[in-house]
C-alpha positions in Angstrom: -21.0 2.9 1.6 -17.8 3.8 -0.3 -14.4 2.3 0.5 -13.2 5.3 2.5 -16.3 5.0 4.7 -15.6 1.2 5.1 -12.0 2.0 6.2 -13.2 4.7 8.6 -15.6 2.3 10.3 -12.7 -0.2 10.6 -10.6 2.5 12.3 -13.3 3.1 14.9 -13.9 -0.6 15.6 -11.7 -2.8 17.9 -8.9 -4.8 16.4 -6.0 -4.3 14.1 -6.4 -3.8 10.3 -4.1 -6.1 8.3 -3.2 -4.9 4.8 -0.9 -7.1 2.7 1.0 -5.2 0.0 0.0 -5.4 -3.7 2.0 -4.1 -6.5 -0.5 -4.7 -9.3 -4.2 -5.7 -9.8 -3.4 -9.4 -9.9 -1.6 -9.4 -6.6 -4.5 -7.5 -5.1 -7.1 -10.0 -6.4 -5.0 -12.9 -4.9 -4.9 -11.1 -1.6 -8.7 -10.5 -1.6 -9.5 -14.1 -2.7 -7.3 -15.5 0.1 -9.9 -14.1 2.5 -9.6 -12.8 6.0 -7.9 -9.4 5.2 -9.7 -6.1 5.8 -7.7 -3.9 3.4 -5.0 -3.9 0.7 -1.9 -1.8 0.7 -0.5 -0.5 -2.6 3.2 -0.5 -2.1 5.3 2.2 -3.8 8.3 0.0 -3.6 6.5 -2.9 -5.3 5.0 -0.6 -8.0 8.5 0.7 -8.8 9.7 -2.9 -9.1 6.8 -3.8 -11.3 6.7 -0.8 -13.6 10.4 0.0 -14.0 12.3 -3.0 -12.6 14.2 -0.5 -10.5 14.6 0.2 -6.7 12.3 2.5 -4.8 14.4 5.7 -5.2 11.7 8.1 -6.3 11.6 7.2 -10.0 7.8 7.0 -10.4 5.6 9.9 -11.3 2.3 10.8 -9.6 0.5 9.8 -12.8 2.0 6.3 -12.9 1.1 5.8 -9.2 -2.4 7.0 -9.6 -2.9 4.8 -12.6 -1.7 1.7 -10.7 -3.8 2.7 -7.7 -6.9 2.9 -9.9 -6.2 -0.5 -11.5 -5.7 -2.1 -8.1 -8.8 -0.5 -6.7 -11.0 -1.6 -9.6 -9.8 -5.2 -9.2 -11.0 -5.6 -5.6 -13.8 -4.8 -3.3 -11.6 -4.2 -0.2 -10.5 -0.7 0.7 -7.1 0.3 -0.7 -4.5 2.1 1.3 -2.0 3.7 -1.1 1.5 4.9 -0.9 1.8 8.5 -2.3 5.5 9.1 -1.6 6.2 12.8 -0.9 3.0 13.9 -2.6 5.0 14.5 -5.7 6.1 18.1 -5.0 5.2 20.9 -2.6 2.0 21.5 -0.8 0.3 22.7 -4.0 1.2 19.5 -5.8 -0.1 17.6 -2.8 -3.5 19.1 -3.3 -3.7 17.6 -6.8 -2.3 14.3 -5.6 -5.0 13.9 -3.0 -7.7 14.8 -5.6 -6.3 12.2 -8.1 -6.1 9.4 -5.5 -9.6 10.3 -4.4 -11.0 10.1 -7.9 -9.2 6.7 -8.3 -11.4 5.4 -5.4 -8.5 5.0 -2.9 -9.7 4.8 0.7 -6.5 6.1 2.4 -3.1 7.5 1.3 0.1 8.4 3.1 2.5 11.2 2.3 6.0 11.3 3.9 8.4 14.0 5.1 11.3 13.0 2.9 12.9 15.2 0.4 12.2 14.7 -3.3 13.3 12.3 -4.8 12.5 10.0 -1.8 14.0 6.6 -0.9 12.5 3.4 0.5 12.1 3.9 4.2 14.5 1.1 5.0 17.3 2.3 2.7 20.3 4.3 3.9 20.8 7.9 2.9 17.3 9.3 3.6 16.8 13.1 4.0 13.8 14.9 5.4 12.2 18.2 4.8 11.5 20.6 7.7 8.5 20.0 10.0 7.1 23.3 8.9 7.0 22.3 5.2 5.5 18.9 6.0 2.8 20.6 8.2 1.9 22.7 5.1 1.6 19.6 3.0 -0.7 17.8 5.5 -2.9 20.9 5.8 -3.1 21.1 2.0 -4.0 17.3 1.8 -6.7 17.6 4.4 -8.3 20.6 2.8 -8.1 19.1 -0.8 -10.5 16.3 0.1 -14.1 16.4 -1.1 -15.3 16.0 2.5 -14.0 15.2 5.9 -15.5 11.7 5.4 -13.6 10.9 2.2 -10.1 9.7 1.7 -8.1 9.1 5.0 -4.9 11.2 5.2 -2.0 9.3 6.8 1.2 11.2 7.7 4.4 9.3 7.6 7.6 10.5 9.1 11.1 9.2 8.2 12.8 11.3 10.8 13.9 8.4 12.9 16.7 7.4 10.6 17.9 11.0 10.1 17.2 13.0 13.3 16.4 10.3 15.9 13.3 8.9 17.5 12.5 11.9 19.7 12.3 14.2 16.6 10.2 11.6 14.8 7.8 11.6 17.8 7.7 15.4 17.9 6.9 15.6 14.2 4.2 12.9 14.6 2.4 14.9 17.3 2.6 18.0 15.1 1.1 16.1 12.2 -1.8 14.9 14.3 -2.4 18.5 15.4 -2.5 19.5 11.8 -5.2 17.0 10.9 -3.5 13.8 9.9 -5.9 10.9 10.9 -3.3 8.1 11.1 0.4 8.3 11.9 3.1 6.2 10.3 6.5 6.4 12.0 8.6 4.4 9.5 11.5 2.2 10.3 11.7 2.0 14.1 14.8 -0.1 15.0 13.9 -2.1 18.1 11.1 -3.5 20.2 11.6 -0.7 22.7 11.2 1.9 20.0 8.0 0.2 18.8 6.7 0.3 22.4 7.6 4.0 22.8 5.9 5.0 19.6 2.7 3.2 20.6 2.7 4.8 24.0 3.6 8.3 22.8 1.2 9.0 19.9 -2.5 9.6 20.6 -3.8 8.7 17.2 -4.3 5.5 15.2 -0.9 4.1 14.2 0.3 2.4 11.1 3.3 0.1 11.0 5.4 -1.5 8.2 6.5 -5.1 8.6 9.2 -5.4 5.9 11.1 -8.6 5.9 14.8 -7.9 6.1 14.2 -4.3 7.0 15.2 -2.2 10.0 12.1 -3.0 12.1 11.8 -6.2 14.1 9.2 -8.6 12.7 6.4 -9.2 15.2 3.2 -11.1 14.9 -0.1 -9.4 14.2 -1.3 -10.3 17.7 1.8 -8.7 19.3 1.4 -5.5 17.3 -2.3 -5.3 18.2 -1.6 -5.8 21.9 1.0 -3.0 21.6 -1.6 -0.6 20.3 -1.0 -0.5 16.5 -4.1 0.0 14.4 -2.9 -0.8 10.8 -0.1 -3.2 9.9 1.1 -3.4 6.3 3.2 -6.1 4.7 4.5 -4.3 1.6 7.1 -6.8 0.3 5.8 -10.2 1.3 4.0 -10.9 -2.0 6.7 -9.4 -4.2 9.6 -11.1 -2.4 7.8 -14.5 -2.6 7.0 -14.0 -6.3 10.5 -13.0 -7.2 11.9 -16.1 -5.4 9.4 -18.4 -7.2 10.2 -16.9 -10.6 13.9 -17.3 -10.0 13.5 -20.9 -9.1 11.3 -21.9 -12.1 13.6 -20.0 -14.5 16.7 -21.8 -13.0 14.9 -25.1 -13.4 14.0 -24.4 -17.0 17.5 -23.4 -17.9 19.1 -26.4 -16.2 16.6 -29.1 -17.3 14.9 -27.7 -20.4 11.4 -28.2 -18.9 9.2 -26.8 -16.1 7.7 -30.2 -15.3 9.6 -30.4 -12.1 8.0 -27.2 -10.8 4.4 -28.0 -11.7 3.4 -28.9 -8.2 4.4 -25.4 -7.1 2.3 -23.7 -9.8 -1.4 -23.0 -9.8 -3.3 -24.9 -12.5 -4.7 -23.4 -15.7 -8.2 -23.6 -14.2 -7.2 -22.1 -10.9 -5.6 -19.1 -12.7 -8.8 -18.6 -14.7 -10.8 -18.6 -11.5 -8.6 -15.9 -10.0 -8.9 -13.8 -13.1 -12.7 -14.1 -13.1 -13.0 -15.9 -16.4 -16.3 -17.7 -15.4 -17.9 -14.3 -14.7 -16.9 -13.0 -18.1 -18.3 -16.2 -19.8 -21.6 -15.6 -18.0 -21.6 -12.0 -19.2 -21.0 -13.1 -22.8 -24.0 -15.3 -22.6 -26.1 -12.5 -21.2 -25.0 -9.5 -23.3 -23.6 -11.0 -26.5 -26.2 -13.6 -27.3 -28.0 -11.3 -29.9 -24.7 -10.4 -31.6 -23.7 -14.1 -31.8 -27.1 -15.0 -33.4 -26.8 -12.2 -35.9 -23.4 -13.5 -36.9 -24.8 -17.0 -37.5 -27.2 -15.5 -40.0 
């Protein structure tokens, strides 16, 4: 069973799918090794931060995102749900984007109805394309897949911030009718709006829990009871890592040593475990033994 099939089975089963956000392969490995999560979310905001050190304002190319998606996917056994921004162009470009994400082994991807270049869903100043144009993109995405059972197509609408909740719901229904399998109404702004979305859309729903964003932060249990099927936490890992790096760098600058931060760092051995060093050492014994012996002669 490939990862898309695994995710499809999860979508059919009871319960909510929790997908913490990873911005690189190491973050993804840490999430998987923590245990208890059903999927991993590749965050476009986090990848932009990691690769460019810049905000999520549409600076990354499709090639950069696909490469990061492939690296993340190869580092873990969990299905990966990936941000694909606007699909990196028009409906024709979306076809290739779907095919490249599919070749990278991604289980699901979401495209959004923002103009290009896009902005983070919780930034001000967003703009959206017409519903008609987005419907064409979704249709192209659905038809570009190898089969109906391969990569899951998620349609995201950012219309709430630009045109209001009613328009976002109208678009979401149209995207379902076009073939989107999961709907992602980004940046609802109140508990009431979260409830209305859950009650109004007859399709699996994905929701973004961004600390400090426009959407109220609820527990996984609350979201599940409300009717959401996938919840992503795109910035939790990156925000925590940024804070930790700031603190250790501040300590190093002020004291000339990192000793005072040692109890908040993983050990050298723990890091090696996360990175799979023992497995590589076993492979060296298995595959390189002949070469080592030849070198000794």
